C-alpha positions in Angstrom: -38.5 38.9 2.2 -35.9 36.5 4.6 -35.3 32.9 4.2 -35.8 30.5 7.4 -33.1 29.0 8.7 -34.2 26.2 10.3 -33.5 23.7 7.1 -30.1 25.2 7.8 -29.6 24.4 11.4 -30.5 20.9 11.6 -28.0 19.8 8.5 -25.4 21.6 11.2 -26.8 19.7 13.9 -25.4 16.6 12.8 -22.3 17.4 11.2 -20.9 17.9 15.2 -21.5 14.4 15.7 -20.6 13.3 12.7 -17.2 14.4 12.7 -16.8 13.2 16.3 -17.5 10.1 15.3 -14.7 10.1 12.3 -12.2 11.3 14.8 -12.9 8.9 17.5 -12.5 6.1 14.8 -9.3 7.5 13.2 -8.3 7.8 16.5 -8.6 3.9 17.4 -7.2 3.3 14.1 -3.7 5.0 15.0 -3.9 3.4 18.1 -4.5 0.1 17.5 -2.2 0.4 15.1 0.8 1.6 17.1 0.3 -0.7 20.2 1.1 -3.6 18.4 4.2 -5.3 18.6 4.8 -4.6 14.8 4.3 -6.9 12.1 5.7 -10.5 12.4 9.6 -11.2 11.1 10.4 -13.0 8.0 12.9 -16.3 8.8 12.5 -17.2 5.1 14.3 -15.7 2.5 12.8 -14.6 -1.2 14.9 -16.3 -3.7 15.7 -14.8 -7.0 13.4 -17.6 -9.2 10.0 -18.4 -8.3 8.5 -21.0 -10.1 10.7 -20.4 -13.0 9.7 -16.6 -13.1 12.5 -14.4 -12.5 12.0 -11.6 -9.7 13.7 -9.3 -7.6 13.5 -10.6 -4.0 13.5 -7.4 -2.3 9.8 -6.3 -4.4 8.5 -9.2 -3.6 10.0 -9.7 0.4 8.4 -6.0 0.5 4.5 -7.6 0.3 4.6 -10.9 1.9 3.9 -11.4 5.7 6.2 -12.5 8.3 6.5 -16.0 8.5 8.7 -18.7 9.3 8.3 -20.6 5.3 7.7 -19.5 1.8 6.6 -22.2 -0.4 5.7 -21.9 -3.9 3.1 -23.9 -6.5 3.2 -23.7 -9.6 -0.3 -23.5 -11.9 0.1 -23.6 -16.0 -3.8 -22.4 -16.8 -3.1 -22.2 -20.5 -0.2 -23.2 -22.7 1.4 -19.3 -22.2 0.7 -18.9 -19.0 2.9 -19.7 -15.8 1.2 -18.9 -12.7 3.3 -18.8 -9.6 1.2 -18.8 -5.6 3.6 -18.1 -2.9 2.3 -19.2 0.5 3.6 -18.3 4.0 3.1 -20.6 6.8 0.4 -22.5 4.9 -1.6 -19.4 3.8 -1.7 -18.0 0.4 0.1 -14.6 0.0 0.7 -13.7 -3.4 0.4 -14.8 -7.1 2.9 -14.0 -9.4 2.0 -14.6 -13.6 4.1 -14.5 -16.3 2.1 -15.0 -19.6 3.9 -14.8 -23.4 2.6 -15.4 -26.7 4.5 -17.8 -29.4 5.8 -16.6 -32.4 3.0 -18.2 -34.8 0.8 -14.8 -34.8 1.8 -11.3 -36.1 0.7 -7.6 -34.9 -0.8 -5.6 -37.6 -3.4 -2.7 -37.0 -7.1 -2.5 -37.2 
């Protein structure tokens, strides 16, 4: 006895529109990305030390947005952490943190 094909045809009927919708969304995203003027230029330079934390400027610059000015704010939430919040044109763009523990503790196996 053969199985009815009716159920599989219904599922197939919705696959075409779903694929078409996915293709349309992907095309719209691609067109909006290539039609822009590109990312804004960076008129600031990233120093080798931010809030006392030594950094590789090229790595930090790669993730920061374009803009005119870069400002930093140091936050020390506890005795062993220094957090540096970077803002580009007044908007927070990145937060770096350095954490360490003093020489008072010892490492041991549990």
